[in-house]
C-alpha positions in Angstrom: 195.9 -195.4 -34.3 199.6 -195.4 -33.4 201.9 -194.5 -36.3 204.1 -197.4 -37.5 207.8 -196.8 -37.0 209.6 -197.3 -40.3 212.0 -200.2 -40.6 214.4 -198.4 -42.8 218.1 -198.1 -41.9 219.2 -194.5 -42.3 220.8 -195.1 -45.6 217.4 -196.2 -46.8 215.4 -193.1 -45.9 214.2 -192.2 -49.3 210.9 -190.5 -50.3 208.1 -192.6 -51.6 206.4 -189.9 -53.7 207.0 -188.2 -57.0 208.3 -184.7 -57.4 205.2 -182.5 -57.3 205.1 -179.0 -58.8 205.5 -176.1 -56.4 203.7 -173.4 -58.4 201.4 -173.1 -61.3 204.1 -171.7 -63.5 206.2 -174.8 -62.9 203.4 -177.2 -63.9 205.7 -179.1 -66.2 208.9 -178.9 -64.2 208.6 -182.0 -62.0 207.1 -185.4 -62.5 203.9 -185.2 -60.5 201.2 -182.8 -59.4 200.2 -184.3 -56.1 201.2 -181.5 -53.8 199.4 -178.2 -53.2 201.3 -175.3 -54.8 202.9 -172.7 -52.6 201.0 -169.4 -52.7 202.4 -166.7 -55.0 204.0 -163.7 -53.3 204.4 -160.1 -54.4 208.2 -160.8 -54.4 207.7 -163.4 -57.1 205.8 -161.0 -59.3 208.3 -158.2 -58.9 211.5 -160.2 -59.0 214.0 -159.2 -61.7 215.1 -161.6 -64.4 217.9 -163.7 -63.1 220.9 -165.2 -64.9 220.5 -168.3 -62.7 218.2 -171.2 -63.3 215.3 -172.2 -61.0 217.1 -175.3 -60.0 220.0 -176.1 -57.7 221.9 -179.5 -57.6 223.5 -181.2 -54.6 225.9 -184.1 -55.2 227.2 -186.9 -53.1 229.0 -190.2 -53.7 229.0 -193.6 -52.2 231.9 -196.0 -52.3 235.5 -195.6 -53.3 236.2 -194.4 -56.8 239.7 -196.0 -56.8 240.3 -199.2 -58.8 243.4 -200.5 -57.1 241.4 -202.7 -54.7 237.8 -203.7 -54.5 235.5 -204.0 -51.5 233.9 -207.4 -52.0 230.8 -206.2 -50.0 230.4 -203.0 -52.0 232.4 -203.1 -55.3 230.7 -200.0 -56.8 231.0 -196.3 -57.0 227.9 -194.2 -57.0 227.4 -190.5 -57.9 224.0 -189.0 -57.1 222.6 -185.6 -58.2 219.6 -184.3 -56.3 218.0 -181.6 -58.3 215.8 -179.2 -56.3 213.4 -176.4 -57.4 214.9 -173.6 -55.4 211.6 -172.2 -54.0 210.5 -175.6 -52.7 214.0 -176.2 -51.2 214.1 -172.9 -49.3 210.5 -172.7 -48.2 209.9 -176.4 -47.3 212.9 -178.7 -47.3 215.4 -176.5 -45.3 212.7 -175.5 -42.8 211.7 -179.1 -42.1 215.2 -180.3 -41.6 216.0 -177.4 -39.2 212.9 -178.1 -37.2 214.0 -181.8 -36.9 217.4 -180.8 -35.6 215.9 -178.5 -33.0 213.5 -181.2 -31.9 216.1 -183.9 -31.3 219.3 -181.9 -30.6 218.2 -178.5 -29.4 220.3 -176.7 -32.0 220.8 -176.9 -35.8 224.6 -177.4 -36.1 224.2 -181.2 -36.3 225.2 -182.6 -39.7 223.0 -185.6 -40.8 225.4 -188.3 -42.0 224.1 -191.7 -43.1 227.1 -193.6 -41.7 227.1 -191.9 -38.3 223.3 -192.3 -37.9 223.4 -196.0 -38.8 226.3 -196.7 -36.5 225.0 -194.4 -33.7 228.3 -192.4 -33.6 229.2 -188.8 -32.8 226.1 -186.6 -32.3 224.0 -189.7 -32.9 225.2 -191.8 -29.9 221.9 -191.1 -28.3 220.3 -193.3 -30.8 221.6 -196.4 -29.1 218.3 -195.9 -27.4 216.2 -197.8 -30.0 213.0 -196.2 -29.2 214.4 -192.7 -29.6 216.1 -193.8 -32.8 212.9 -195.1 -34.1 211.1 -191.8 -33.5 213.9 -189.9 -35.2 213.9 -192.2 -38.2 210.1 -191.9 -38.5 210.3 -188.1 -38.5 213.2 -188.0 -40.9 211.3 -190.4 -43.2 208.3 -188.1 -43.2 210.5 -185.1 -44.2 212.2 -187.0 -47.0 208.8 -188.2 -48.3 207.7 -184.6 -48.6 211.0 -183.3 -50.0 210.5 -183.2 -53.8 213.6 -183.5 -56.0 214.6 -185.1 -59.3 217.3 -187.8 -58.9 220.0 -188.4 -61.5 222.5 -191.1 -60.6 225.2 -193.4 -62.0 226.5 -196.6 -60.6 230.0 -197.7 -61.7 230.5 -201.5 -61.4 234.2 -201.4 -60.7 234.8 -205.1 -61.1 233.1 -205.1 -64.6 235.0 -201.9 -65.5 238.4 -203.5 -64.7 237.5 -206.7 -66.5 236.3 -205.1 -69.7 238.9 -202.3 -70.1 242.7 -202.5 -70.0 243.2 -198.9 -68.9 239.8 -197.9 -67.4 239.0 -194.2 -66.9 238.4 -192.7 -63.4 235.0 -194.0 -62.2 234.2 -190.6 -60.8 234.8 -188.9 -64.1 232.7 -191.5 -66.0 229.8 -191.0 -63.6 230.2 -187.2 -63.6 229.9 -187.1 -67.4 226.7 -189.1 -67.4 225.1 -187.0 -64.7 226.0 -183.7 -66.2 224.8 -184.7 -69.6 221.5 -185.9 -68.2 221.1 -182.8 -66.0 221.4 -180.7 -69.2 218.7 -182.7 -70.9 216.5 -182.2 -67.9 217.0 -178.5 -67.9 216.3 -178.3 -71.7 212.9 -179.8 -70.9 212.3 -177.1 -68.4 213.5 -174.3 -70.6 216.4 -173.4 -68.2 219.3 -174.4 -70.4 220.4 -170.9 -71.1 220.8 -170.0 -67.4 223.5 -171.0 -65.0 222.8 -173.9 -62.6 225.0 -174.4 -59.6 226.2 -177.9 -58.8 227.2 -178.2 -55.1 229.8 -180.8 -54.2 231.2 -181.6 -50.8 234.9 -181.0 -50.4 237.2 -184.1 -50.1 240.7 -182.7 -50.2 242.7 -180.2 -52.3 244.1 -182.7 -54.7 240.8 -184.5 -55.3 238.9 -181.2 -55.6 241.3 -179.7 -58.1 241.2 -182.8 -60.2 237.4 -182.8 -60.1 237.0 -179.1 -60.9 239.4 -179.5 -63.9 237.3 -182.4 -65.3 234.0 -180.7 -64.5 235.1 -177.5 -66.4 236.5 -179.6 -69.3 233.2 -181.3 -69.7 231.2 -178.1 -69.5 233.5 -176.6 -72.1 232.3 -179.1 -74.6 234.1 -182.4 -73.9 230.8 -184.3 -73.6 228.6 -186.6 -75.7 226.4 -183.6 -76.6 229.4 -181.7 -78.0 228.4 -178.4 -76.6 228.9 -176.1 -73.6 227.0 -176.9 -70.5 225.8 -174.0 -68.4 226.9 -175.3 -65.0 229.1 -173.9 -62.3 230.7 -176.1 -59.6 230.7 -175.0 -55.9 232.6 -176.9 -53.2 231.2 -176.9 -49.7 232.9 -178.1 -46.6 230.8 -180.4 -44.4 230.9 -177.7 -41.8 228.7 -175.4 -43.9 225.9 -177.8 -42.8 224.1 -177.8 -46.2 220.7 -179.4 -46.1 220.9 -180.4 -49.8 224.2 -182.2 -49.3 222.9 -184.0 -46.3 219.9 -185.3 -48.2 222.2 -186.4 -51.1 224.2 -188.3 -48.6 221.1 -190.3 -47.6 220.3 -191.1 -51.2 223.6 -192.4 -52.6 224.1 -195.7 -50.8 220.7 -197.2 -51.5 221.2 -196.6 -55.2 224.5 -198.6 -55.0 222.8 -201.4 -53.1 220.2 -201.8 -55.9 223.1 -203.3 -58.0 225.2 -204.9 -55.2 222.1 -206.7 -53.9 220.5 -207.2 -57.3 217.7 -209.8 -57.0 217.0 -209.0 -53.4 214.2 -206.8 -52.3 215.5 -203.3 -51.6 212.9 -201.4 -49.8 214.8 -198.1 -50.0 215.3 -198.4 -53.7 211.7 -199.4 -54.3 210.4 -196.1 -52.8 213.2 -194.2 -54.5 212.0 -195.1 -58.0 209.6 -192.3 -58.2 212.4 -189.7 -57.8 214.4 -190.7 -60.8 214.4 -188.6 -64.0 212.6 -190.9 -66.5 211.3 -191.2 -70.0 207.7 -190.6 -70.8 207.2 -187.5 -68.5 205.0 -187.4 -65.4 202.8 -190.2 -66.6 205.7 -192.6 -66.4 207.1 -191.7 -62.9 208.6 -194.7 -61.2 209.2 -196.5 -64.6 211.5 -195.9 -67.5 214.3 -194.5 -65.5 216.9 -197.1 -66.5 219.5 -195.4 -68.7 217.7 -192.1 -68.1 217.9 -191.0 -64.5 219.9 -194.1 -63.5 222.8 -195.4 -65.5 224.8 -198.6 -64.7 228.2 -198.6 -66.3 229.4 -200.8 -67.8 225.9 -201.7 -68.9 224.3 -205.0 -67.7 224.3 -207.4 -70.6 220.5 -207.6 -70.8 220.1 -203.8 -71.0 219.9 -202.0 -74.3 221.9 -198.8 -74.4 219.9 -195.6 -74.5 
């Protein structure tokens, strides 16, 4: 039977599966146990204790965080944290993406970027051939479906923020605070809160990066709702480093924003994304109970009760 080509636009290529455990020792670390664990290796048994956690976080944004003018078609700012268990990321996710690039481009220097794929620009001009584009999207969808990560995200409704606050805070900083605090809660559940977790962010410019790093470190030093130090370290990566994690985060952020912008309309991408969000109730509640847990809308929608 011929495989059905997915109808997703590139921004909507999101996995439709929970985040299965990778090894027996991580049985409680991710929301589902539907995947076969990777076999243990002698290196795992002999590895020295590390000061770093078992998780790595890749961050991307969608929309403009400025408040001077609003895009009527997309008046939101989204920050998305994709949290990967390192062994799954290195053994499975990176290898699959590299294979995809070699298959379609003959090399692995191509950077997957949602906007360029959707518009068939740059390295993706070849996807003006709809059949080839359909094959590529099908393969990319399969990879994302099997790439297990926990999603923590915040949508800032900029129109509501401006209408409710006289001097509103920087939307990026608001979203960053929520995501860092929620990331810490997740790591506490996994017993990793005493170890350093790296948060990887794509470079935007010296001014923006310096402002972000200052705010990031201020929050980690205790300026957060938890009132304690957060064990995170920020790393800036240029797009040219070709980070698999940053590319996957890029594919995630926009569909999250569309879930609010197009509220009431069926959002196929967001529907399959639900099982990725950090949620209340543990693995048994995957795909439910993520509002105000793994996904926060700020300011809160009137009908929603604050967490």
